[in-house]
C-alpha positions as CSV (number, residue, x, y, z in Angstrom):
1,M,18.7,-4.1,-8.4
2,A,15.2,-2.1,-8.6
3,L,12.9,-2.5,-6.0
4,N,10.3,-3.1,-7.9
5,S,11.9,-7.0,-8.8
6,L,12.7,-7.7,-4.9
7,P,10.4,-10.3,-3.3
8,T,8.3,-9.7,-0.6
9,E,6.9,-11.9,2.0
10,V,4.2,-11.1,3.8
11,I,4.1,-12.1,7.4
12,L,0.7,-11.9,10.1
13,S,2.4,-9.9,12.5
14,Q,0.9,-11.9,15.6
15,S,1.7,-15.4,14.7
16,R,4.6,-14.8,12.6
17,T,2.9,-16.9,9.8
18,T,4.3,-16.0,6.4
19,L,0.9,-15.5,4.3
20,G,3.2,-15.5,1.4
21,H,5.8,-14.1,-1.3
22,L,4.5,-11.4,-4.0
23,H,6.6,-9.4,-6.0
24,L,5.3,-5.7,-5.1
25,D,5.9,-2.2,-7.8
26,W,5.7,0.0,-4.9
27,N,6.7,0.2,-1.4
28,P,4.7,0.3,1.7
29,Q,5.2,2.1,4.2
30,P,4.0,1.3,7.3
31,G,0.2,1.9,8.2
32,A,-0.6,1.5,4.0
33,Y,-3.2,-1.6,3.0
34,L,-2.3,-4.8,1.3
35,E,-5.1,-6.4,-0.5
36,M,-3.8,-9.9,-1.1
37,N,-6.1,-13.3,-1.7
38,S,-9.2,-11.1,-1.0
39,Q,-8.0,-9.6,2.2
40,T,-7.3,-6.3,3.3
41,Y,-3.7,-6.4,5.3
42,L,-3.1,-3.4,7.5
43,V,1.1,-2.7,7.2
44,L,2.6,-2.7,10.6
45,E,6.9,-2.6,10.0
46,R,8.6,-3.4,6.8
47,R,11.6,-5.1,7.5
48,H,14.9,-6.1,5.0
49,R,16.3,-9.1,3.9
50,Y,20.4,-8.8,2.9
51,W,22.7,-11.8,1.6
52,L,26.5,-11.2,1.4
53,K,27.6,-11.6,-1.4
54,A,31.6,-11.3,-3.3
55,G,32.3,-9.4,0.1
56,R,29.1,-7.0,-0.3
57,Y,25.3,-6.6,1.5
58,E,22.5,-7.6,-1.7
59,L,18.8,-6.7,-0.3
60,H,17.9,-9.6,-1.1
61,K,13.8,-9.3,-0.1
62,I,11.7,-7.2,2.2
63,A,9.5,-8.7,4.7
64,L,6.1,-6.7,5.8
65,Y,4.5,-7.5,8.8
66,V,0.9,-7.4,8.6
67,Q,-2.1,-7.4,10.8
68,K,-6.0,-8.2,9.2
69,I,-8.4,-5.7,9.0
70,E,-11.4,-4.8,7.8
71,A,-11.4,-3.0,4.0
72,P,-11.2,1.3,5.4
73,A,-15.1,2.7,4.8
74,E,-14.1,5.2,1.9
75,G,-11.0,5.0,-0.8
76,R,-11.0,2.2,-3.1
77,L,-8.0,-0.1,-3.9
78,L,-6.3,0.6,-7.2
79,Q,-3.0,-0.2,-8.6
80,G,-2.6,-2.8,-6.1
81,R,-2.7,-0.2,-2.7
82,W,-5.4,1.6,-0.6
83,V,-6.5,5.9,-2.3
84,V,-8.5,6.9,0.0
85,G,-11.0,9.4,-1.6
86,D,-13.2,9.6,-4.9
87,I,-11.2,8.8,-7.2
88,T,-12.7,9.5,-10.4
89,C,-12.3,13.2,-9.3
90,L,-9.4,14.7,-11.3
91,Y,-8.2,16.4,-8.1
92,N,-7.9,12.9,-5.7
93,A,-4.1,12.4,-4.8
94,R,-4.4,8.8,-5.0
95,S,-2.7,8.0,-1.9
96,E,-3.5,6.1,1.3
97,L,-2.9,9.2,3.7
98,L,-3.9,12.6,1.3
99,R,-7.5,12.5,0.4
100,C,-7.8,15.5,-2.1
101,T,-5.2,18.2,-3.2
102,V,-7.9,20.7,-3.3
103,N,-10.0,19.7,0.3
104,P,-7.7,17.5,2.1
105,S,-9.7,16.8,4.8
106,G,-13.1,15.9,2.6
107,P,-16.1,14.8,2.6
108,C,-16.0,14.2,-1.3
109,D,-19.4,13.3,-1.2
110,R,-20.4,17.2,-1.3
111,C,-17.4,18.7,-2.6
112,P,-17.8,22.0,-4.5
113,H,-14.8,21.5,-5.9
114,Y,-15.7,18.5,-7.6
115,Q,-14.4,17.6,-11.7
116,P,-14.7,14.7,-13.2
117,L,-11.3,12.8,-14.6
118,P,-11.4,13.7,-18.5
119,Q,-12.3,10.8,-20.9
């Protein structure tokens, strides 16, 4: 079974309340941002849930334990996940952790290496 076809249960960490079920096309690690119902959440923990079928364990779903936070000041939502830095730059790493391949510590607004994405 492919990872992108697995249901993902999103659970609010403090109250253990289920916020909903999603089918994600990416694998959120702890520390990643998740946008759901116009609200931003920080992934604190990821757990895998298995079923026993015909004597074998099969991955059934993923449970994400999240905490509600304000959207990060720098970055944008790109294909369902937060990306740090200016995504219009050719050198942007398109990652939640690394801003840029040329100038990883930033800042993007005064970077001498800025190259716009080709159209």
